[in-house]
gemmi code that builds the backbone of each chain (N, CA, C; Angstrom):
import gemmi

chains = {
    "A": [
        ("UNK", (-7.224, -8.062, 15.977), (-6.256, -7.772, 14.933), (-6.149, -6.289, 14.687)),
        ("UNK", (-5.245, -5.933, 13.798), (-5.034, -4.531, 13.460), (-6.084, -4.043, 12.470)),
        ("UNK", (-6.428, -2.777, 12.572), (-7.375, -2.185, 11.620), (-7.149, -0.691, 11.517)),
        ("UNK", (-7.546, -0.148, 10.377), (-7.452, 1.287, 10.126), (-8.796, 1.762, 9.593)),
        ("UNK", (-9.290, 2.839, 10.181), (-10.548, 3.422, 9.737), (-10.292, 4.862, 9.296)),
        ("UNK", (-10.625, 5.158, 8.078), (-10.470, 6.526, 7.611), (-11.785, 7.036, 7.054)),
        ("UNK", (-11.915, 8.361, 7.048), (-13.188, 8.953, 6.671), (-13.570, 8.565, 5.255)),
        ("UNK", (-14.866, 8.336, 5.103), (-15.385, 7.957, 3.797), (-15.319, 9.167, 2.877)),
        ("UNK", (-15.043, 8.902, 1.628), (-15.095, 9.988, 0.667), (-16.376, 9.937, -0.124)),
        ("UNK", (-16.422, 10.583, -1.251), (-15.340, 11.444, -1.702), (-15.350, 12.806, -1.019)),
        ("UNK", (-14.204, 13.444, -1.018), (-14.058, 14.789, -0.493), (-13.798, 15.718, -1.674)),
        ("UNK", (-14.587, 16.766, -1.775), (-14.434, 17.732, -2.868), (-14.162, 19.098, -2.269)),
        ("UNK", (-13.061, 19.698, -2.681), (-12.663, 21.008, -2.170), (-12.323, 21.943, -3.314)),
        ("UNK", (-12.369, 23.225, -3.009), (-11.873, 24.221, -3.952), (-10.395, 24.455, -3.699)),
        ("UNK", (-9.706, 24.867, -4.744), (-8.273, 25.150, -4.607), (-8.046, 26.147, -3.472)),
        ("UNK", (-6.981, 25.916, -2.711), (-6.550, 26.728, -1.578), (-7.358, 26.474, -0.312)),
        ("UNK", (-8.300, 25.549, -0.343), (-9.050, 25.198, 0.871), (-8.185, 24.365, 1.805)),
        ("UNK", (-8.639, 24.264, 3.066), (-7.950, 23.455, 4.076), (-8.464, 22.013, 3.997)),
        ("UNK", (-7.520, 21.081, 4.109), (-7.873, 19.671, 4.014), (-7.626, 18.957, 5.332)),
        ("UNK", (-8.589, 18.142, 5.750), (-8.395, 17.174, 6.826), (-8.998, 15.861, 6.389)),
        ("UNK", (-8.226, 14.792, 6.493), (-8.748, 13.434, 6.293), (-8.474, 12.682, 7.592)),
        ("UNK", (-9.544, 12.244, 8.226), (-9.408, 11.582, 9.521), (-8.991, 10.127, 9.374)),
        ("UNK", (-8.151, 9.682, 10.299), (-7.695, 8.295, 10.327), (-7.544, 7.865, 11.773)),
        ("UNK", (-8.164, 6.754, 12.144), (-7.958, 6.168, 13.457), (-7.548, 4.717, 13.269)),
        ("UNK", (-6.891, 4.153, 14.276), (-6.356, 2.807, 14.120), (-6.556, 1.987, 15.384)),
        ("UNK", (-6.476, 0.683, 15.197), (-6.423, -0.281, 16.295), (-5.240, -1.186, 16.029)),
        ("UNK", (-4.384, -1.333, 17.024), (-3.202, -2.169, 16.842), (-2.873, -2.881, 18.142)),
        ("UNK", (-2.302, -4.074, 17.994), (-1.954, -4.853, 19.180), (-0.581, -4.493, 19.719)),
        ("UNK", (0.282, -3.946, 18.878), (1.638, -3.637, 19.306), (1.920, -2.151, 19.251)),
        ("UNK", (3.074, -1.815, 18.702), (3.518, -0.416, 18.631), (3.711, -0.055, 17.163)),
        ("UNK", (2.641, 0.376, 16.509), (2.719, 0.529, 15.058), (3.468, 1.769, 14.602)),
        ("UNK", (3.992, 1.677, 13.396), (4.375, 2.850, 12.636), (3.173, 3.198, 11.758)),
        ("UNK", (2.999, 4.485, 11.494), (1.829, 4.956, 10.746), (2.269, 5.670, 9.482)),
        ("UNK", (1.479, 5.514, 8.430), (1.844, 6.047, 7.124), (0.617, 6.637, 6.429)),
        ("UNK", (0.889, 7.590, 5.570), (-0.077, 8.023, 4.567), (0.537, 7.772, 3.197)),
        ("UNK", (-0.259, 7.099, 2.362), (0.130, 6.870, 0.971), (-0.871, 7.602, 0.077)),
        ("UNK", (-0.415, 7.971, -1.124), (-1.282, 8.618, -2.104), (-1.218, 7.833, -3.403)),
        ("UNK", (-2.367, 7.709, -4.042), (-2.446, 6.983, -5.309), (-3.109, 7.862, -6.355)),
        ("UNK", (-2.359, 8.186, -7.400), (-2.894, 8.946, -8.523), (-3.486, 7.971, -9.536)),
        ("UNK", (-4.414, 8.417, -10.357), (-5.091, 7.512, -11.293), (-4.118, 6.690, -12.122)),
        ("UNK", (-4.352, 5.389, -12.144), (-3.531, 4.499, -12.958), (-2.138, 4.239, -12.415)),
        ("UNK", (-1.879, 4.656, -11.189), (-0.536, 4.518, -10.623), (-0.541, 3.614, -9.393)),
        ("UNK", (0.663, 3.308, -8.910), (0.783, 2.591, -7.650), (0.684, 3.561, -6.487)),
        ("UNK", (1.100, 3.105, -5.319), (1.048, 3.941, -4.114), (2.369, 4.675, -3.927)),
        ("UNK", (2.256, 5.943, -3.551), (3.452, 6.707, -3.204), (3.413, 7.017, -1.709)),
        ("UNK", (4.529, 6.797, -1.055), (4.613, 7.139, 0.361), (4.611, 8.657, 0.501)),
        ("UNK", (3.641, 9.174, 1.257), (3.517, 10.613, 1.433), (4.243, 11.075, 2.697)),
        ("UNK", (3.971, 10.391, 3.815), (4.652, 10.719, 5.058), (4.514, 9.569, 6.038)),
        ("UNK", (5.312, 9.637, 7.093), (5.305, 8.559, 8.075), (5.564, 9.117, 9.469)),
        ("UNK", (5.203, 8.312, 10.478), (5.546, 8.606, 11.867), (5.744, 7.275, 12.571)),
        ("UNK", (6.792, 7.155, 13.333), (7.132, 5.844, 13.895), (6.861, 5.727, 15.386)),
        ("UNK", (6.580, 6.832, 16.070), (6.271, 6.729, 17.496), (5.356, 7.865, 17.901)),
        ("UNK", (4.765, 7.703, 19.091), (3.799, 8.673, 19.591), (4.380, 10.092, 19.603)),
        ("UNK", (3.538, 11.036, 19.175), (3.842, 12.476, 19.112), (4.751, 12.863, 17.948)),
        ("UNK", (5.195, 11.897, 17.171), (5.952, 12.227, 15.954), (5.024, 12.949, 14.991)),
        ("UNK", (5.575, 13.924, 14.270), (4.835, 14.568, 13.197), (5.533, 14.257, 11.892)),
        ("UNK", (4.797, 13.648, 10.961), (5.315, 13.426, 9.622), (4.882, 14.575, 8.734)),
        ("UNK", (5.739, 14.967, 7.807), (5.372, 16.057, 6.903), (6.071, 15.895, 5.566)),
        ("UNK", (5.387, 16.343, 4.511), (5.938, 16.247, 3.164), (5.030, 17.009, 2.215)),
        ("UNK", (5.586, 17.805, 1.355), (4.843, 18.532, 0.305), (3.681, 19.343, 0.870)),
        ("UNK", (3.807, 19.868, 2.057), (2.753, 20.669, 2.670), (1.743, 19.862, 3.462)),
        ("UNK", (1.807, 18.540, 3.376), (0.939, 17.668, 4.160), (1.589, 17.375, 5.511)),
        ("UNK", (0.735, 17.237, 6.538), (1.231, 16.898, 7.872), (0.284, 15.914, 8.538)),
        ("UNK", (0.844, 15.108, 9.449), (0.021, 14.230, 10.279), (0.788, 13.962, 11.552)),
        ("UNK", (0.075, 13.977, 12.691), (0.710, 13.747, 13.988), (0.202, 12.454, 14.596)),
        ("UNK", (1.121, 11.630, 15.054), (0.817, 10.339, 15.676), (0.297, 10.603, 17.083)),
        ("UNK", (-1.021, 10.386, 17.298), (-1.634, 10.624, 18.605), (-1.996, 9.275, 19.219)),
        ("UNK", (-1.178, 8.839, 20.168), (-1.419, 7.533, 20.787), (-2.666, 7.571, 21.672)),
        ("UNK", (-2.904, 8.707, 22.347), (-4.024, 8.778, 23.291), (-5.377, 8.688, 22.589)),
        ("UNK", (-5.432, 9.152, 21.337), (-6.678, 9.075, 20.578), (-6.572, 8.070, 19.427)),
        ("UNK", (-5.480, 7.340, 19.372), (-5.178, 6.377, 18.286), (-5.548, 6.961, 16.930)),
        ("UNK", (-4.985, 8.121, 16.647), (-5.328, 8.813, 15.408), (-4.079, 9.286, 14.673)),
        ("UNK", (-4.268, 9.546, 13.379), (-3.158, 10.011, 12.525), (-3.803, 10.788, 11.377)),
        ("UNK", (-4.422, 11.901, 11.704), (-5.193, 12.675, 10.724), (-4.275, 13.420, 9.763)),
        ("UNK", (-4.627, 13.408, 8.493), (-3.843, 14.087, 7.462), (-4.393, 15.498, 7.258)),
        ("UNK", (-3.485, 16.488, 7.189), (-3.912, 17.878, 7.001), (-3.027, 18.560, 5.971)),
        ("UNK", (-3.634, 19.528, 5.277), (-2.869, 20.412, 4.399), (-3.567, 21.767, 4.402)),
        ("UNK", (-2.780, 22.801, 4.534), (-3.349, 24.132, 4.698), (-3.990, 24.700, 3.448)),
        ("UNK", (-3.470, 24.348, 2.281), (-3.962, 24.949, 1.042), (-3.784, 23.926, -0.082)),
        ("UNK", (-4.882, 23.284, -0.467), (-4.759, 22.217, -1.467), (-4.707, 22.800, -2.879)),
        ("UNK", (-4.120, 22.015, -3.764), (-4.010, 22.370, -5.173), (-4.724, 21.324, -6.020)),
        ("UNK", (-5.030, 21.693, -7.243), (-5.689, 20.750, -8.155), (-4.865, 19.478, -8.287)),
        ("UNK", (-3.550, 19.625, -8.275), (-2.654, 18.477, -8.436), (-2.682, 17.529, -7.238)),
        ("UNK", (-3.329, 17.905, -6.147), (-3.470, 17.018, -4.986), (-4.618, 16.037, -5.149)),
        ("UNK", (-5.386, 16.175, -6.202), (-6.507, 15.263, -6.448), (-5.975, 13.844, -6.618)),
        ("UNK", (-6.442, 12.934, -5.762), (-5.926, 11.564, -5.722), (-6.703, 10.799, -4.646)),
        ("UNK", (-6.336, 9.525, -4.484), (-6.876, 8.730, -3.374), (-5.801, 8.630, -2.298)),
        ("UNK", (-6.180, 8.873, -1.070), (-5.256, 8.872, 0.062), (-5.565, 7.689, 0.978)),
        ("UNK", (-4.516, 6.951, 1.323), (-4.648, 5.773, 2.178), (-3.849, 5.971, 3.456)),
        ("UNK", (-4.510, 5.711, 4.580), (-3.832, 5.645, 5.857), (-3.447, 4.185, 6.105)),
        ("UNK", (-2.293, 3.939, 6.681), (-1.836, 2.564, 6.877), (-1.012, 2.450, 8.140)),
        ("UNK", (-0.991, 1.254, 8.697), (-0.128, 1.000, 9.845), (0.701, -0.248, 9.601)),
        ("UNK", (1.842, -0.275, 10.248), (2.736, -1.423, 10.214), (3.092, -1.714, 11.657)),
        ("UNK", (2.649, -2.861, 12.144), (2.822, -3.206, 13.541), (4.196, -3.809, 13.753)),
        ("UNK", (4.999, -3.204, 14.596), (6.353, -3.704, 14.810), (6.461, -4.543, 16.069)),
        ("UNK", (5.318, -4.851, 16.702), (5.387, -5.574, 17.960), (5.505, -7.075, 17.822)),
        ("UNK", (5.182, -7.594, 16.660), (5.250, -9.046, 16.480), (6.190, -9.399, 15.359)),
        ("UNK", (5.866, -10.439, 14.617), (6.722, -10.861, 13.513), (6.088, -10.632, 12.158)),
        ("UNK", (4.852, -10.185, 12.141), (4.178, -9.927, 10.877), (4.172, -8.429, 10.625)),
        ("UNK", (4.961, -8.005, 9.652), (5.110, -6.581, 9.399), (4.266, -6.100, 8.226)),
        ("UNK", (3.220, -6.837, 7.924), (2.393, -6.426, 6.796), (1.781, -5.057, 7.056)),
        ("UNK", (1.529, -4.330, 5.976), (0.811, -3.068, 6.063), (-0.688, -3.344, 6.095)),
        ("UNK", (-1.369, -2.687, 7.023), (-2.830, -2.725, 7.078), (-3.345, -1.360, 6.646)),
        ("UNK", (-4.205, -1.340, 5.634), (-4.661, -0.105, 5.022), (-6.104, 0.224, 5.376)),
        ("UNK", (-6.404, 1.519, 5.390), (-7.785, 1.953, 5.372), (-8.338, 1.808, 3.968)),
        ("UNK", (-9.620, 2.118, 3.804), (-10.276, 1.906, 2.520), (-9.974, 2.993, 1.493)),
        ("UNK", (-9.324, 4.044, 1.915), (-8.958, 5.112, 0.984), (-9.999, 6.221, 0.950)),
        ("UNK", (-9.524, 7.430, 0.722), (-10.396, 8.603, 0.603), (-10.066, 9.319, -0.697)),
        ("UNK", (-11.068, 9.424, -1.560), (-10.878, 10.120, -2.835), (-11.020, 11.624, -2.618)),
        ("UNK", (-9.980, 12.351, -2.972), (-9.987, 13.812, -2.882), (-10.017, 14.396, -4.284)),
        ("UNK", (-10.974, 15.293, -4.509), (-11.036, 16.039, -5.761), (-10.922, 17.516, -5.424)),
        ("UNK", (-9.976, 18.185, -6.061), (-9.789, 19.621, -5.854), (-10.141, 20.336, -7.145)),
        ("UNK", (-11.096, 21.235, -7.047), (-11.543, 22.000, -8.216), (-10.873, 23.359, -8.282)),
        ("UNK", (-10.554, 23.830, -9.515), (-9.895, 25.143, -9.646), (-10.829, 26.281, -9.297)),
    ],
    "B": [
        ("UNK", (18.323, 6.880, -8.079), (18.078, 5.489, -7.689), (16.758, 5.044, -8.292)),
        ("UNK", (16.769, 3.919, -8.999), (15.562, 3.432, -9.622), (14.592, 2.972, -8.549)),
        ("UNK", (13.277, 3.136, -8.861), (12.258, 2.703, -7.929), (11.942, 1.235, -8.105)),
        ("UNK", (10.813, 0.832, -7.570), (10.355, -0.548, -7.696), (9.774, -0.732, -9.101)),
        ("UNK", (10.216, -1.765, -9.769), (9.773, -2.006, -11.145), (8.944, -3.278, -11.213)),
        ("UNK", (7.736, -3.146, -11.731), (6.863, -4.297, -11.886), (6.592, -4.522, -13.375)),
        ("UNK", (6.669, -5.775, -13.765), (6.358, -6.119, -15.150), (5.479, -7.366, -15.195)),
        ("UNK", (4.584, -7.450, -16.168), (4.217, -6.362, -17.088), (3.284, -5.365, -16.392)),
        ("UNK", (2.962, -4.272, -17.031), (2.016, -3.310, -16.451), (0.578, -3.774, -16.610)),
        ("UNK", (0.311, -4.414, -17.710), (-1.052, -4.866, -17.991), (-1.018, -6.293, -18.531)),
        ("UNK", (-2.041, -7.059, -18.139), (-2.166, -8.444, -18.570), (-3.640, -8.771, -18.743)),
        ("UNK", (-3.944, -9.490, -19.804), (-5.280, -10.048, -19.956), (-5.130, -11.549, -20.098)),
        ("UNK", (-5.809, -12.278, -19.241), (-5.733, -13.734, -19.241), (-7.135, -14.319, -19.252)),
        ("UNK", (-7.203, -15.581, -19.622), (-8.473, -16.292, -19.672), (-8.625, -17.146, -18.423)),
        ("UNK", (-9.841, -17.309, -17.971), (-10.116, -18.173, -16.821), (-9.438, -19.534, -17.000)),
        ("UNK", (-8.842, -20.030, -15.924), (-8.189, -21.318, -15.968), (-6.702, -21.254, -16.286)),
        ("UNK", (-6.270, -20.148, -16.893), (-4.845, -20.010, -17.185), (-4.065, -19.667, -15.915)),
        ("UNK", (-2.753, -19.627, -16.057), (-1.927, -19.174, -14.953), (-1.141, -17.948, -15.393)),
        ("UNK", (-0.630, -17.210, -14.400), (0.085, -15.982, -14.714), (1.227, -15.800, -13.727)),
        ("UNK", (2.299, -15.204, -14.217), (3.449, -14.868, -13.359), (3.736, -13.383, -13.470)),
        ("UNK", (3.817, -12.735, -12.326), (4.113, -11.304, -12.255), (5.493, -11.122, -11.642)),
        ("UNK", (6.195, -10.101, -12.091), (7.564, -9.895, -11.642), (7.730, -8.557, -10.939)),
        ("UNK", (8.642, -8.537, -9.974), (8.921, -7.323, -9.217), (10.416, -7.216, -8.956)),
        ("UNK", (11.001, -6.086, -9.351), (12.400, -5.799, -9.022), (12.421, -4.689, -7.980)),
        ("UNK", (12.932, -4.978, -6.787), (12.902, -3.974, -5.720), (13.961, -2.900, -5.925)),
        ("UNK", (13.873, -1.882, -5.098), (14.897, -0.844, -5.086), (16.235, -1.483, -4.727)),
        ("UNK", (17.281, -1.048, -5.374), (18.598, -1.616, -5.128), (18.943, -1.546, -3.642)),
        ("UNK", (19.359, -2.693, -3.091), (19.724, -2.746, -1.678), (18.587, -3.180, -0.764)),
        ("UNK", (17.366, -3.147, -1.270), (16.230, -3.591, -0.472), (16.120, -5.107, -0.532)),
        ("UNK", (15.933, -5.717, 0.642), (15.888, -7.170, 0.701), (14.504, -7.708, 1.035)),
        ("UNK", (13.587, -6.811, 1.378), (12.237, -7.237, 1.741), (11.272, -6.854, 0.627)),
        ("UNK", (10.473, -7.822, 0.208), (9.475, -7.581, -0.846), (8.130, -8.120, -0.371)),
        ("UNK", (7.096, -7.295, -0.534), (5.743, -7.722, -0.189), (4.837, -7.530, -1.390)),
        ("UNK", (3.773, -8.307, -1.425), (2.790, -8.201, -2.505), (1.416, -7.918, -1.909)),
        ("UNK", (0.652, -7.070, -2.616), (-0.696, -6.718, -2.204), (-1.624, -6.785, -3.417)),
        ("UNK", (-2.869, -7.137, -3.142), (-3.904, -7.130, -4.169), (-4.845, -5.964, -3.896)),
        ("UNK", (-5.146, -5.188, -4.919), (-6.063, -4.074, -4.746), (-7.275, -4.259, -5.653)),
        ("UNK", (-8.450, -4.298, -5.043), (-9.703, -4.370, -5.792), (-10.660, -3.324, -5.253)),
        ("UNK", (-11.623, -2.896, -6.068), (-12.580, -1.883, -5.585), (-13.382, -2.372, -4.381)),
        ("UNK", (-13.694, -3.647, -4.344), (-14.538, -4.166, -3.274), (-13.795, -4.444, -1.975)),
        ("UNK", (-12.607, -5.005, -2.079), (-11.855, -5.439, -0.888), (-10.730, -4.481, -0.505)),
        ("UNK", (-10.451, -3.521, -1.353), (-9.367, -2.596, -1.031), (-8.013, -3.257, -1.187)),
        ("UNK", (-7.082, -2.875, -0.326), (-5.709, -3.384, -0.377), (-5.562, -4.533, 0.603)),
        ("UNK", (-5.215, -5.709, 0.067), (-5.065, -6.885, 0.911), (-3.671, -7.470, 0.747)),
        ("UNK", (-3.104, -7.875, 1.856), (-1.754, -8.436, 1.905), (-1.743, -9.861, 1.359)),
        ("UNK", (-0.814, -10.121, 0.454), (-0.663, -11.459, -0.115), (0.469, -12.218, 0.575)),
        ("UNK", (1.701, -11.746, 0.424), (2.840, -12.351, 1.113), (4.003, -11.394, 1.210)),
        ("UNK", (4.951, -11.823, 2.065), (6.146, -11.031, 2.310), (7.359, -11.940, 2.256)),
        ("UNK", (8.390, -11.481, 1.598), (9.651, -12.228, 1.498), (10.804, -11.376, 2.026)),
        ("UNK", (11.714, -12.063, 2.649), (12.952, -11.417, 3.115), (14.075, -12.412, 2.970)),
        ("UNK", (15.116, -12.020, 2.263), (16.266, -12.901, 2.043), (15.837, -14.275, 1.552)),
        ("UNK", (14.988, -14.272, 0.534), (14.540, -15.496, -0.172), (13.595, -16.366, 0.641)),
        ("UNK", (13.191, -15.923, 1.819), (12.300, -16.726, 2.658), (10.938, -16.040, 2.778)),
        ("UNK", (9.891, -16.828, 2.621), (8.565, -16.276, 2.845), (8.339, -16.155, 4.345)),
        ("UNK", (8.145, -14.943, 4.810), (7.997, -14.721, 6.245), (6.534, -14.726, 6.665)),
        ("UNK", (5.676, -14.253, 5.802), (4.264, -14.193, 6.141), (3.421, -14.359, 4.897)),
        ("UNK", (2.221, -14.865, 5.089), (1.300, -15.055, 3.974), (-0.068, -14.576, 4.411)),
        ("UNK", (-0.766, -13.921, 3.503), (-2.108, -13.449, 3.776), (-3.133, -14.550, 3.574)),
        ("UNK", (-4.375, -14.176, 3.718), (-5.465, -15.137, 3.655), (-5.955, -15.304, 2.221)),
        ("UNK", (-5.127, -15.921, 1.405), (-5.457, -16.193, 0.010), (-5.317, -17.685, -0.247)),
        ("UNK", (-6.058, -18.191, -1.232), (-5.965, -19.641, -1.516), (-4.586, -20.032, -2.037)),
        ("UNK", (-4.339, -21.334, -2.017), (-3.043, -21.852, -2.424), (-2.713, -21.606, -3.886)),
        ("UNK", (-3.697, -21.162, -4.670), (-3.424, -20.830, -6.081), (-2.459, -19.644, -6.199)),
        ("UNK", (-2.364, -18.895, -5.141), (-1.467, -17.735, -5.110), (-0.148, -18.179, -4.461)),
        ("UNK", (0.932, -18.003, -5.163), (2.233, -18.375, -4.621), (3.264, -17.358, -5.062)),
        ("UNK", (4.404, -17.430, -4.444), (5.451, -16.485, -4.804), (6.806, -17.027, -4.462)),
        ("UNK", (7.814, -16.273, -4.841), (9.170, -16.614, -4.457), (10.057, -15.384, -4.584)),
        ("UNK", (11.208, -15.475, -3.955), (12.180, -14.390, -4.046), (13.525, -15.008, -4.399)),
        ("UNK", (14.228, -14.340, -5.265), (15.517, -14.839, -5.730), (16.663, -14.210, -4.935)),
        ("UNK", (17.860, -14.729, -5.185), (19.020, -14.267, -4.412), (19.334, -12.792, -4.661)),
        ("UNK", (18.892, -12.249, -5.797), (19.120, -10.821, -6.066), (17.952, -9.969, -5.566)),
        ("UNK", (17.079, -10.540, -4.752), (15.908, -9.913, -4.132), (14.720, -9.718, -5.068)),
        ("UNK", (14.909, -9.971, -6.346), (13.760, -9.905, -7.259), (12.733, -10.944, -6.832)),
        ("UNK", (11.459, -10.622, -7.080), (10.405, -11.527, -6.640), (9.423, -11.774, -7.768)),
        ("UNK", (8.819, -12.921, -7.720), (7.740, -13.244, -8.650), (6.552, -13.757, -7.851)),
        ("UNK", (5.361, -13.486, -8.353), (4.196, -14.153, -7.808), (3.462, -14.843, -8.949)),
        ("UNK", (2.865, -15.948, -8.610), (2.196, -16.787, -9.585), (0.760, -17.025, -9.121)),
        ("UNK", (-0.153, -16.952, -10.057), (-1.534, -17.322, -9.768), (-1.928, -18.397, -10.774)),
        ("UNK", (-2.315, -19.545, -10.260), (-2.719, -20.635, -11.136), (-4.247, -20.708, -11.215)),
        ("UNK", (-4.725, -21.384, -12.229), (-6.160, -21.604, -12.409), (-6.937, -20.314, -12.152)),
        ("UNK", (-6.675, -19.320, -12.962), (-7.250, -17.999, -12.760), (-8.777, -18.013, -12.742)),
        ("UNK", (-9.299, -17.162, -11.844), (-10.744, -16.966, -11.748), (-11.051, -15.497, -12.055)),
        ("UNK", (-12.311, -15.250, -12.416), (-12.698, -13.871, -12.741), (-12.404, -12.928, -11.582)),
        ("UNK", (-12.583, -13.420, -10.370), (-12.369, -12.614, -9.175), (-10.923, -12.261, -8.907)),
        ("UNK", (-10.011, -12.842, -9.674), (-8.583, -12.507, -9.501), (-8.225, -11.225, -10.239)),
        ("UNK", (-9.153, -10.688, -11.000), (-8.920, -9.421, -11.686), (-8.661, -8.333, -10.646)),
        ("UNK", (-7.530, -7.694, -10.750), (-7.132, -6.733, -9.716), (-5.860, -6.020, -10.146)),
        ("UNK", (-5.496, -5.023, -9.350), (-4.176, -4.406, -9.466), (-3.282, -5.087, -8.429)),
        ("UNK", (-2.195, -5.657, -8.872), (-1.261, -6.331, -7.970), (-0.061, -5.429, -7.762)),
        ("UNK", (0.173, -5.103, -6.504), (1.210, -4.143, -6.140), (2.326, -4.836, -5.386)),
        ("UNK", (3.530, -4.480, -5.739), (4.720, -4.970, -5.054), (5.325, -3.812, -4.281)),
        ("UNK", (5.808, -4.100, -3.083), (6.455, -3.074, -2.265), (7.801, -3.588, -1.797)),
        ("UNK", (8.792, -2.706, -1.771), (10.086, -3.127, -1.253), (10.505, -2.236, -0.097)),
        ("UNK", (11.306, -2.809, 0.810), (11.844, -2.046, 1.919), (13.197, -2.622, 2.295)),
        ("UNK", (13.992, -1.807, 2.979), (15.315, -2.264, 3.410), (15.200, -3.492, 4.309)),
        ("UNK", (14.219, -3.454, 5.185), (13.968, -4.547, 6.112), (12.468, -4.605, 6.348)),
        ("UNK", (11.983, -5.703, 6.909), (10.526, -5.865, 7.031), (9.819, -4.775, 7.821)),
        ("UNK", (10.426, -4.165, 8.804), (9.679, -3.293, 9.699), (9.710, -1.821, 9.316)),
        ("UNK", (10.441, -1.457, 8.282), (10.555, -0.044, 7.935), (9.664, 0.299, 6.753)),
        ("UNK", (9.673, 1.582, 6.350), (8.721, 2.039, 5.328), (8.903, 1.298, 4.012)),
        ("UNK", (7.773, 1.093, 3.347), (7.755, 0.354, 2.096), (7.471, 1.289, 0.939)),
        ("UNK", (8.101, 0.990, -0.194), (7.931, 1.772, -1.410), (7.317, 0.871, -2.472)),
        ("UNK", (6.290, 1.399, -3.124), (5.515, 0.588, -4.036), (5.887, 0.828, -5.493)),
        ("UNK", (5.696, -0.226, -6.288), (5.789, -0.089, -7.726), (4.472, 0.409, -8.298)),
        ("UNK", (4.438, 0.517, -9.640), (3.233, 1.040, -10.287), (2.144, -0.015, -10.430)),
        ("UNK", (2.495, -1.263, -10.170), (1.494, -2.306, -10.192), (1.346, -2.988, -11.537)),
        ("UNK", (0.765, -4.173, -11.475), (0.375, -4.914, -12.680), (-1.141, -5.041, -12.662)),
        ("UNK", (-1.771, -4.540, -13.704), (-3.232, -4.634, -13.816), (-3.566, -5.936, -14.522)),
        ("UNK", (-4.140, -6.897, -13.783), (-4.521, -8.198, -14.332), (-6.019, -8.217, -14.572)),
        ("UNK", (-6.390, -8.551, -15.774), (-7.799, -8.730, -16.118), (-8.009, -10.169, -16.554)),
        ("UNK", (-8.946, -10.850, -15.897), (-9.263, -12.233, -16.233), (-10.620, -12.241, -16.936)),
        ("UNK", (-10.638, -12.824, -18.139), (-11.881, -12.829, -18.927), (-12.359, -14.267, -19.171)),
    ],
}
model = gemmi.Model(1)
for chain_id, residues in chains.items():
    chain = gemmi.Chain(chain_id)
    for i, (resn, *xyz) in enumerate(residues, 1):
        res = gemmi.Residue()
        res.name, res.seqid = resn, gemmi.SeqId(i, " ")
        for name, pos in zip(("N", "CA", "C"), xyz):
            atom = gemmi.Atom()
            atom.name, atom.element = name, gemmi.Element(name[0])
            atom.pos, atom.b_iso = gemmi.Position(*pos), 0.0
            res.add_atom(atom)
        chain.add_residue(res)
    model.add_chain(chain)
structure = gemmi.Structure()
structure.add_model(model)
structure.setup_entities()
C-alpha cells in the first residue's frame, strides 16, 4: 500500500534559519505529492503541490521538488519566520487506481524562535 | 470564494449518543472526503463522495457513515459514540477526486 514517511519532530529553529523537512513515499501508482500546514486549532492548509516527477512546487517561500528516483519530496525554506511555526504534513494522492484518498505522514512540528 | 465550511466547530457528546457533522464544500467542488485526526493515529481517511455516491471508505467500523446531497454538501454520522471517537474531524473538498483537496477548519468532537 501507499505510505509517507517524514522526519520526526519537533524541529526548533531561530528566525531566518534554513529549513528542511524530509519526506519520502511509497506508492503503487503515479502519485501527486502535497505539503499541508496546520496552525494551532485550525484545519489543514494546502501549502504546495507537485503532480509529476521533477515538478517543483512553491508557495510563500517554501519549495519542494518531486524526485521520483529517490521517492522524495523534501520541504525547504531559505529563511523561516516566527509565523511559520506550525505542524507540516507531507501527503500523497495516488492517481493510478480508483482510490484517491490522501495518505499523510505523521507530521512535523516546527517552532521558530525570534 | 468561500472556503470549506464545517459545522459545528466544537461538540461534546456522551458515550452511546450519536452525532452528525456537516460540511459545505467550496462552490463548484463535487468531491468531498472526510478524515479523522487523533494524536495517536494521525490523519486517517474515513470516506470519499463524488456526485452523491460513496466512492471509497476507510477502515472504520460501520458506526461511521456519511452521505452527500445533490448540492454537494456532505454529512457524516457516528452512532453509539465511544471515548476513542474523540478527535478532530476534517472535511476536504476538490473539483474532482484526483486533484488537490482543500480542507475546512474541522469539527472537534469530545466524547465523555
